[in-house]
ROSE-848354 format. One record per residue (C-alpha): x, y, z; residue number from 1. Coordinates in nm, 4 decimals, decimal comma, always signed. Layout:
! residues N
<atom xx="X" yy="Y" zz="Z" i="NUM"/>
...
//
This chain:
! residues 172
<atom xx="+2,3996" yy="+0,0229" zz="-0,3271" i="1"/>
<atom xx="+2,0338" yy="-0,2319" zz="-0,2692" i="2"/>
<atom xx="+2,0199" yy="-0,0299" zz="+0,0932" i="3"/>
<atom xx="+2,0157" yy="+0,3274" zz="-0,0779" i="4"/>
<atom xx="+1,8279" yy="+0,1873" zz="-0,3240" i="5"/>
<atom xx="+1,5586" yy="+0,0566" zz="-0,0478" i="6"/>
<atom xx="+1,5842" yy="+0,3839" zz="+0,1408" i="7"/>
<atom xx="+1,4958" yy="+0,5879" zz="-0,1697" i="8"/>
<atom xx="+1,1771" yy="+0,3606" zz="-0,1908" i="9"/>
<atom xx="+1,0736" yy="+0,4357" zz="+0,1687" i="10"/>
<atom xx="+1,1622" yy="+0,8160" zz="+0,1393" i="11"/>
<atom xx="+0,9437" yy="+0,7846" zz="-0,1565" i="12"/>
<atom xx="+0,6536" yy="+0,6440" zz="-0,0295" i="13"/>
<atom xx="+0,6861" yy="+0,8325" zz="+0,3014" i="14"/>
<atom xx="+0,6840" yy="+1,1723" zz="+0,1294" i="15"/>
<atom xx="+0,3665" yy="+1,0263" zz="-0,0840" i="16"/>
<atom xx="+0,1849" yy="+0,9301" zz="+0,2099" i="17"/>
<atom xx="+0,2100" yy="+1,2515" zz="+0,4184" i="18"/>
<atom xx="+0,1118" yy="+1,4642" zz="+0,0939" i="19"/>
<atom xx="-0,1756" yy="+1,2514" zz="-0,0125" i="20"/>
<atom xx="-0,2805" yy="+1,3035" zz="+0,3425" i="21"/>
<atom xx="-0,2303" yy="+1,5990" zz="+0,4376" i="22"/>
<atom xx="-0,2728" yy="+1,7774" zz="+0,0853" i="23"/>
<atom xx="-0,5307" yy="+1,5325" zz="-0,0525" i="24"/>
<atom xx="-0,6217" yy="+1,5386" zz="-0,4288" i="25"/>
<atom xx="-0,3652" yy="+1,8445" zz="-0,4729" i="26"/>
<atom xx="-0,0354" yy="+1,6120" zz="-0,4259" i="27"/>
<atom xx="-0,1329" yy="+1,4033" zz="-0,6670" i="28"/>
<atom xx="+0,1043" yy="+1,5018" zz="-0,9893" i="29"/>
<atom xx="+0,3572" yy="+1,4794" zz="-0,7087" i="30"/>
<atom xx="+0,3013" yy="+1,1350" zz="-0,5961" i="31"/>
<atom xx="+0,2829" yy="+0,9903" zz="-0,9765" i="32"/>
<atom xx="+0,6040" yy="+1,1824" zz="-1,0368" i="33"/>
<atom xx="+0,7167" yy="+1,0193" zz="-0,7207" i="34"/>
<atom xx="+0,6089" yy="+0,7137" zz="-0,8167" i="35"/>
<atom xx="+0,7118" yy="+0,7192" zz="-1,2594" i="36"/>
<atom xx="+1,0835" yy="+0,7523" zz="-1,1113" i="37"/>
<atom xx="+1,0614" yy="+0,4817" zz="-0,9229" i="38"/>
<atom xx="+0,9682" yy="+0,2901" zz="-1,2551" i="39"/>
<atom xx="+1,2083" yy="+0,4124" zz="-1,3977" i="40"/>
<atom xx="+1,5177" yy="+0,3880" zz="-1,1428" i="41"/>
<atom xx="+1,4190" yy="+0,0707" zz="-1,0777" i="42"/>
<atom xx="+1,3672" yy="-0,0590" zz="-1,4605" i="43"/>
<atom xx="+1,0655" yy="-0,2728" zz="-1,2685" i="44"/>
<atom xx="+0,9611" yy="-0,5726" zz="-1,5364" i="45"/>
<atom xx="+0,6020" yy="-0,6043" zz="-1,6716" i="46"/>
<atom xx="+0,5124" yy="-0,8399" zz="-1,3540" i="47"/>
<atom xx="+0,6072" yy="-0,6030" zz="-1,1071" i="48"/>
<atom xx="+0,3647" yy="-0,3571" zz="-1,2758" i="49"/>
<atom xx="+0,1238" yy="-0,6468" zz="-1,2614" i="50"/>
<atom xx="+0,1909" yy="-0,6808" zz="-0,9178" i="51"/>
<atom xx="+0,1554" yy="-0,3204" zz="-0,8008" i="52"/>
<atom xx="-0,2057" yy="-0,2903" zz="-1,0334" i="53"/>
<atom xx="-0,3434" yy="-0,6158" zz="-0,7994" i="54"/>
<atom xx="-0,2406" yy="-0,4815" zz="-0,4398" i="55"/>
<atom xx="-0,3858" yy="-0,1412" zz="-0,5302" i="56"/>
<atom xx="-0,6919" yy="-0,2825" zz="-0,6429" i="57"/>
<atom xx="-0,7397" yy="-0,5289" zz="-0,3386" i="58"/>
<atom xx="-0,6281" yy="-0,2200" zz="-0,1531" i="59"/>
<atom xx="-0,9124" yy="-0,0123" zz="-0,3082" i="60"/>
<atom xx="-1,1702" yy="-0,3105" zz="-0,3046" i="61"/>
<atom xx="-1,0727" yy="-0,3018" zz="+0,0320" i="62"/>
<atom xx="-1,1302" yy="+0,0465" zz="+0,1559" i="63"/>
<atom xx="-1,4253" yy="+0,0502" zz="-0,0690" i="64"/>
<atom xx="-1,5869" yy="-0,2326" zz="+0,1778" i="65"/>
<atom xx="-1,4619" yy="-0,0793" zz="+0,4630" i="66"/>
<atom xx="-1,6317" yy="+0,2480" zz="+0,3052" i="67"/>
<atom xx="-1,9728" yy="+0,0832" zz="+0,1820" i="68"/>
<atom xx="-2,0115" yy="-0,1015" zz="+0,5379" i="69"/>
<atom xx="-1,9786" yy="+0,2363" zz="+0,7488" i="70"/>
<atom xx="-1,6743" yy="+0,1341" zz="+0,9200" i="71"/>
<atom xx="-1,5186" yy="+0,4140" zz="+0,7380" i="72"/>
<atom xx="-1,6167" yy="+0,7784" zz="+0,6454" i="73"/>
<atom xx="-1,4202" yy="+1,0318" zz="+0,4199" i="74"/>
<atom xx="-1,5271" yy="+1,4379" zz="+0,4467" i="75"/>
<atom xx="-1,5713" yy="+1,5520" zz="+0,1136" i="76"/>
<atom xx="-1,6758" yy="+1,2765" zz="-0,0614" i="77"/>
<atom xx="-1,9028" yy="+0,9360" zz="-0,0618" i="78"/>
<atom xx="-1,6559" yy="+0,6747" zz="-0,1672" i="79"/>
<atom xx="-1,3113" yy="+0,6296" zz="-0,1608" i="80"/>
<atom xx="-1,1400" yy="+0,9541" zz="-0,2290" i="81"/>
<atom xx="-0,8770" yy="+1,0287" zz="-0,5547" i="82"/>
<atom xx="-0,5795" yy="+1,0665" zz="-0,3006" i="83"/>
<atom xx="-0,6334" yy="+0,7232" zz="-0,1152" i="84"/>
<atom xx="-0,6337" yy="+0,5492" zz="-0,5033" i="85"/>
<atom xx="-0,3140" yy="+0,7348" zz="-0,5069" i="86"/>
<atom xx="-0,1543" yy="+0,6218" zz="-0,2039" i="87"/>
<atom xx="-0,2546" yy="+0,2405" zz="-0,2481" i="88"/>
<atom xx="-0,0692" yy="+0,2760" zz="-0,5796" i="89"/>
<atom xx="+0,2472" yy="+0,3988" zz="-0,4333" i="90"/>
<atom xx="+0,2530" yy="+0,1813" zz="-0,1109" i="91"/>
<atom xx="+0,1993" yy="-0,1187" zz="-0,3900" i="92"/>
<atom xx="+0,5069" yy="+0,0279" zz="-0,5115" i="93"/>
<atom xx="+0,6946" yy="-0,0568" zz="-0,1792" i="94"/>
<atom xx="+0,6455" yy="-0,4709" zz="-0,1844" i="95"/>
<atom xx="+0,9333" yy="-0,5735" zz="-0,3643" i="96"/>
<atom xx="+1,1854" yy="-0,2596" zz="-0,2316" i="97"/>
<atom xx="+1,1291" yy="-0,1394" zz="+0,0892" i="98"/>
<atom xx="+0,9540" yy="-0,3977" zz="+0,2303" i="99"/>
<atom xx="+1,1544" yy="-0,6897" zz="+0,0418" i="100"/>
<atom xx="+1,3109" yy="-0,7721" zz="+0,3968" i="101"/>
<atom xx="+0,9228" yy="-0,9573" zz="+0,4638" i="102"/>
<atom xx="+0,9530" yy="-1,1399" zz="+0,1843" i="103"/>
<atom xx="+1,0548" yy="-1,4681" zz="+0,3498" i="104"/>
<atom xx="+0,8855" yy="-1,4588" zz="+0,6783" i="105"/>
<atom xx="+0,5021" yy="-1,5168" zz="+0,6510" i="106"/>
<atom xx="+0,5109" yy="-1,4566" zz="+1,0399" i="107"/>
<atom xx="+0,6563" yy="-1,0783" zz="+0,9686" i="108"/>
<atom xx="+0,3894" yy="-1,0178" zz="+0,6899" i="109"/>
<atom xx="+0,1400" yy="-1,0988" zz="+0,9137" i="110"/>
<atom xx="+0,2383" yy="-0,9216" zz="+1,2094" i="111"/>
<atom xx="+0,3793" yy="-0,5948" zz="+1,0428" i="112"/>
<atom xx="+0,0538" yy="-0,5741" zz="+0,8394" i="113"/>
<atom xx="-0,1728" yy="-0,6594" zz="+1,1359" i="114"/>
<atom xx="+0,0266" yy="-0,3993" zz="+1,3564" i="115"/>
<atom xx="+0,1508" yy="-0,0999" zz="+1,1287" i="116"/>
<atom xx="-0,1324" yy="-0,0752" zz="+0,8725" i="117"/>
<atom xx="-0,4335" yy="-0,0203" zz="+1,1334" i="118"/>
<atom xx="-0,1974" yy="+0,2046" zz="+1,2721" i="119"/>
<atom xx="-0,1819" yy="+0,4567" zz="+0,9511" i="120"/>
<atom xx="-0,5664" yy="+0,4739" zz="+0,9375" i="121"/>
<atom xx="-0,5669" yy="+0,5701" zz="+1,3201" i="122"/>
<atom xx="-0,2871" yy="+0,8809" zz="+1,2360" i="123"/>
<atom xx="-0,5208" yy="+0,9575" zz="+0,9049" i="124"/>
<atom xx="-0,8591" yy="+0,9531" zz="+1,1036" i="125"/>
<atom xx="-0,6723" yy="+1,1701" zz="+1,3953" i="126"/>
<atom xx="-0,5227" yy="+1,4062" zz="+1,1343" i="127"/>
<atom xx="-0,8999" yy="+1,4149" zz="+1,0555" i="128"/>
<atom xx="-0,9080" yy="+1,3093" zz="+0,6649" i="129"/>
<atom xx="-1,1072" yy="+0,9918" zz="+0,7371" i="130"/>
<atom xx="-1,3521" yy="+0,9117" zz="+1,0513" i="131"/>
<atom xx="-1,3488" yy="+0,5627" zz="+1,2178" i="132"/>
<atom xx="-1,7422" yy="+0,5169" zz="+1,2563" i="133"/>
<atom xx="-1,6920" yy="+0,2165" zz="+1,5225" i="134"/>
<atom xx="-1,5104" yy="+0,2896" zz="+1,8487" i="135"/>
<atom xx="-1,1290" yy="+0,3408" zz="+1,7732" i="136"/>
<atom xx="-1,0449" yy="+0,0405" zz="+1,9111" i="137"/>
<atom xx="-1,2678" yy="-0,1793" zz="+1,7165" i="138"/>
<atom xx="-1,1544" yy="-0,0018" zz="+1,4375" i="139"/>
<atom xx="-0,7955" yy="-0,1562" zz="+1,5099" i="140"/>
<atom xx="-0,8581" yy="-0,4820" zz="+1,5535" i="141"/>
<atom xx="-1,0792" yy="-0,5257" zz="+1,2755" i="142"/>
<atom xx="-0,8232" yy="-0,3996" zz="+1,0671" i="143"/>
<atom xx="-0,5450" yy="-0,5837" zz="+1,2081" i="144"/>
<atom xx="-0,7704" yy="-0,8676" zz="+1,1036" i="145"/>
<atom xx="-0,8061" yy="-0,7628" zz="+0,7665" i="146"/>
<atom xx="-0,4440" yy="-0,6474" zz="+0,7049" i="147"/>
<atom xx="-0,2547" yy="-0,9786" zz="+0,8655" i="148"/>
<atom xx="-0,3848" yy="-1,1736" zz="+0,5925" i="149"/>
<atom xx="-0,3749" yy="-0,9368" zz="+0,3238" i="150"/>
<atom xx="-0,0074" yy="-0,8737" zz="+0,3585" i="151"/>
<atom xx="+0,0012" yy="-1,2545" zz="+0,3333" i="152"/>
<atom xx="-0,1892" yy="-1,2856" zz="+0,0153" i="153"/>
<atom xx="+0,0090" yy="-0,9391" zz="-0,1296" i="154"/>
<atom xx="+0,3619" yy="-1,1134" zz="-0,0552" i="155"/>
<atom xx="+0,2373" yy="-1,4325" zz="-0,2155" i="156"/>
<atom xx="+0,0900" yy="-1,2314" zz="-0,5010" i="157"/>
<atom xx="+0,5089" yy="-1,0744" zz="-0,4968" i="158"/>
<atom xx="+0,6117" yy="-1,4338" zz="-0,4901" i="159"/>
<atom xx="+0,4306" yy="-1,5922" zz="-0,7685" i="160"/>
<atom xx="+0,4896" yy="-1,3004" zz="-0,9872" i="161"/>
<atom xx="+0,8522" yy="-1,3284" zz="-0,8945" i="162"/>
<atom xx="+0,8322" yy="-1,6760" zz="-1,0102" i="163"/>
<atom xx="+0,7041" yy="-1,6312" zz="-1,3017" i="164"/>
<atom xx="+0,9239" yy="-1,3541" zz="-1,3931" i="165"/>
<atom xx="+1,2579" yy="-1,6387" zz="-1,3219" i="166"/>
<atom xx="+1,1031" yy="-1,8709" zz="-1,5357" i="167"/>
<atom xx="+1,0486" yy="-1,6545" zz="-1,8413" i="168"/>
<atom xx="+1,4330" yy="-1,5213" zz="-1,7976" i="169"/>
<atom xx="+1,5175" yy="-1,8732" zz="-1,7468" i="170"/>
<atom xx="+1,3060" yy="-1,9681" zz="-2,0723" i="171"/>
<atom xx="+1,4868" yy="-1,7077" zz="-2,3098" i="172"/>
//
């Protein structure tokens, strides 16, 4: 049964990613409905909502810093587009579900973050939804250096909040 939930979460994220990247802000209500359905379906805890908020905030600030440093340029906006903010929130909803297989391996967390997350940005650049000012190679290396450690932080937060959830349940 857990596999079915994991696949649903992965499918939801991919639909949101493609919709937000290809359609942009117009897709935000659909992405919100998908996330809302996930929140209801998984009956997530208060601490998972906190995790989603923390991860999304970290990611939004990271992307904002990269925009401010001139690494990214998004057409049609001077800052971070709303669809990207939404994508960060949706991504944060995968940490304890479709990405849960990473929870027990810091090596996997680091390498999955360092290898695959930068590819998402490169795909966005290939689709012309963002422009990478430095070369693609430099951008990939920079993103890999940021995303590897970021995934360790994200899963550290997830673990800490999960321990908080378990200790709260035991005290009741």
